[in-house]
N, C-alpha and C positions, 0 to 999 in steps of 0.2 A: 774577041770576047766569049767565055764559055756558055753557050746553051744549055737548054732544058727539053730535049724533043716534047711532044705534046703528051704521047703515051707514058713517057716517063713521071712526067709532071701528074697526069694521071693516077699513077703508081702509087708515086708519094704521097697525095691527096688518100687515096683509099686506104691504105697502110695507117695514116694518122687520124682517119676517122674511126678507122678499126679499132684503133688504139684509146679514142675515145669512148668507144661503144662499151667496150670491155671494162672499162673504170666505170661511166656513169650509169650504164643498163643494165647490170648482173641481173637486176630485178624489173620487176612490172608494177611496182608500189609507185602510184601517181607522187610527184614531188609537191607538198601543199605550200611551202617556204618559197621565198622568191630570192632569198642567200646563196651563193655559189657553194657548190660540195666542197668538201676539202680537201685540201692539195697539199703535198709536200715533196721537197727535193727527195728522190729515191726512195719513195716510201709509198705501195701500192696502198690505195684507200678502194675498198669494195661495199659497195651499198648492196644490202640485201633484204631481206625480210625472213621472219620465223612467225608461224601460224599457230597463236596460241590455242588454247582447248576448247574457248568459245566462238573459233573461227576468225578471231578478230587478226589482221597482218599488222604485225611491229616491226617497225625500222631498226634492223642491224646494221654497223658500222664498224668494219674490221679491217685496220691495218696492220701493215708488214713489212720488214725492211725487200727492199725491189730485188735484188741479189740474192736474196736467200735462197739456197739450196736442199737445206735440211727441214724437215717440220720444226717450228719452233713452239717454244711455251708460251703460253699467252697470259694476258692481266684480264679478267673477265670482272665488268662494272656490275655493281650491284647499287643501283641508286637512290638518291634522295625522296625527300617524301614530295617535295612542291612538283609540280606541272609543268617540270622546266625540260628542254632537250638538253639531252649528251652530245648532239652536234656541235663540233665546234670549229665552225669554218675560220677561214684567215681574217685576222682582224677584229677578232672577238675579244672584248673587253669583259668578260664573263670569267672569275677567277678560275672556276671549275674546269672552263673551255681553255684557259691557257694552260690548266696543270695537264687536261687531255694532249693538249697539242705538245707539249713536253713528251709524255708518254707514248707518245703515237711514233714517235723519232729515236726510240732506244732502240739500238742494235740487237738483232736478235731475239725478241721480243715481238709478239703480238697484241694488239691490245683491241678486246671486243668489249659494244657499248651497245645496247637496247633502249628503245624508247619505249616509255609504258606508253599505254590506249590513250589516244587522242592525243598526243606530244609528237612535234615535228610530222612526220608524213604517215605515224601509225595512225591507223583507224582504231575507234569507240570514243571514247568522252572520261577523261580523266577525272573530271571534275565531281562525276558520279560512278567513277569504277571502285571496288573494295579493296580490301589490301589482298585477301584470299586470290581475287581474278588476278591482281598484282604479283603478287608472288607464282601465281601460276604462268605466266607471261614469262618471266625469269628463267623458271624451270623447263620452260620448252627454249628459250635462249640459249641455256646451258648444256641442253642435251643437243641442239644443232652443232657444237663445238665440232661433232667427229664426221661432219660432211665437208670439211676443208680438208683438203690433204698437204696442206702445208703448216697445219696446225698439231701440236702435239698433244691432245686433252687430256695424258695422262701427267702433264706437266701445268696445272694451271692454278693461277694465282688468284684467290677474288678480291678484290678489293669493295670493302663496304663503305659508304660515303654517310652519314648522317642518317635517316631510318636504314640504311643497306647496312652499314656499321653494326648494327643491332641485329638485324634477322641474315646478314652474310651467310651462317653457317646453316639454315633452313634451305637455302638455295638447291644445293646435292642432296634429292632426296634418298636414294637408295645406298645400298653399303657401297656396290660397285661405282655411284657415284661420286660418292664422299672419298673412296681411293684414287681418284682422279685429282683430287686437291694436294699440292706440294704447300699451301700457305695460302694465311689472310693476312689480308692490311686491313686494319679499323682506321677510320678514318671521320673524328665526332662522331662517335656510335652511342649503342645504348643497352643496357644489360637487366637492367631493374624492371620492373612492371610500369605499365605506360601512365597508371593513377599513381602511383609514385612520381614518375618524370615530368606530370602535367604540378602536381604540387609543388616541386622544385623548382622548375621555370616559372611557375606564375610569382612565387615569393621573390624570383633574381627579376625578373619584369615590374613588377612592383617598386623594388629598390631604385632601380634605374630609372622608374619614369619619376624620381625625385619622392616618393611617398616617404614621409617620417618612418622610423621605424615600426611607431604604434600602431599607426594607421596601416603598415603591411599588417602588421598579425590580426588586426579588426577585419581586412580583408582575405586574409588568410581563412579565416574562421567561417566564412562564405563558402571560399572556395572548396574546403572542405566538402561541405553540404553539397554543392553543384555536381563536383565531378564524382563523391559518392554515389549520388542517385543515377548520374547520368553512365559514369562507367561500371561501376558496382550493383547498382539494382536493374541497370540496361532501360531507366526512362527516357523518353524523347525529351531534346531540350524544350520543345514548346512546351510539354507539361509542366516540367518542372517548373519553368519561370512563370505558369498561369499560377501554381500552385503557390510558387513562393517567390511573387514577385521581386522579392528583394535583393534576387541572386542575380537580376539582370545587372546590374553594376559591373559585375566581376565576370561577364561573360564575352570573352574576347573581341566578339565577329559582329557585337550592336544587336540589329533588328534580322541577322541572317541566323536561324536557329536551325538551319539544314546542313550545315560546312563548318570546318574548324582547317585553318589553315588551307583552304580551297578543295580540301576533300571531304566527302561526305560524312556523317557522324559513325555510319557502320564501319567506316574503315580502323577508325580508333577504339572500338567496342571490340572487334577483331583484333589487333594489337594489344588489347589489354587480356584477351583467352591465351596470348603467347607466352611459354616460359621460355625465356632467352636465357638464363642461367642454367637452365637444363641442358640447353643445345650446347652453349659455350664449353659446361662438363665434358662434352663428348670430345670434345675437338684435342689432337694430339698432334696437329700439325705446327709446324713456327709460326708464329704469329706475331705482328709489327703493330701496336696500338698507337695513333697518336692523337694525342689532346691539345688543343691550340690552348695558350696563356689566356685569352679574350673569348675563349666560349662562353658564351652567356647560355647558350641553349641547351647545353647538356654536361653532366658533371663528372670533372674528373675522377672522383667514385668510382663511375661506373667504366671506365676506362683502366681503372686499375683493378677492379673485379674480375673483367676480360680477361686479365694475365694473371691473376692469382687462380683462375677456374683450368688455364690451360698448360700453367707452370702444374697444377696439382697432378694432371696427367702427364706431365712431362716436362722435368724440373730444367727450368732455363729455355723452354721453346718459345715462350712468349716475352718479348721485348717493350717495355711502357717509356714512352717518350712524351712529354709535355713541352711540346714547341713552344718556344718566344714567340710572342705577338701575331701567333695566327691563331684565327678567328674557330669559326663554327668548323669552318672545314679548310679551305685554302685561301681564305682571307688573308691580308696584310692589315692590322689594326696597332693603333698606337696606345689606347686604353679600353676597358670596357664601357668606356661610354661613347667613345667612337664608335666599338662594335656593336653597339645597340643602335646606334643611331646608322647605320649604314655610311659609315663615313671612312673609306680604306685608302689605306696609304697604297704605292705603288705594290704592284706584286713581285711577292719575292721568292724565287724559284727554289729555297732551300728545302721547302717541305716536298718535293719533286726530286728531289737529290737525295733527301732520306731516303724515300721509296725506292729507287734505283738502285742504290748504293746496298740497301739492304736485300733487293732482289740478287743481286750479283755476287754475294759473299756465298 
């Protein structure tokens, strides 16, 4: 019978533990969650962090092919509005997580994700963090690409998801940073003003709630006043509802007058100040724009406009695709009603195949 000497056993154990340390403790940012870290066959997973301008440490997760010998292009994720993590541990049921797990295993590409303040292991508080601070965190993460010897920062593809699908071209701030970007991918993004977006989503929301066409119009008259006073006149929701209590029935958050969709009111006032049409009008690199057939959050028109703006700079650079049975981002639904009620069908990896096929063209 073959035996291994105690010295040899200790040597093997040391090598094994060193491998764990290299993959699991590349940083000293404390772990907040109890879920295991991501892992994949033949893929290196690096847990690191970047320091935002306000001093908060933000969790970054980078994946790359294990046997890669050359610098690799990178998919940089500009994420959604909500306070949900970009981490995708094995066994996740989250559709974005399932998409990330697919992308993490694409050969000859790196995937770079960052959790916003107060999400996952990141320091700070997401529920009170405004958009300007969040964008600053993404910019710090984007600049950190240069520190990894396995990433070719001159071959960066920005994947903007939901809110990130709107502000993606704002992440690279300088001309030099913009020159690093080889392309953009938009999934469920936006490009009009946030005021317009809120009017459009509320009309769809009321209809999907089962309100009659007349009731929808009556509610929209109140919505127009509410969001104009908040987003255009910059009044506090508390003040608006105190002065016009009849508007309370169309405020989506009930008695919480300080947040919308889990983010502070200032977040949306800052979104309203953006000019995303101007930002996308400066983009001249290849852009893939995906809108789900059953996306009730963002409009098809926003996505078509992004394609129109990019193609005006470089004819044929932008490609718009209406993805059958896709929801707001990567979800699979069989109807608008199912999408509104969150009744998902099994995950369909076709959207990921659209992304990877385009990246490899």
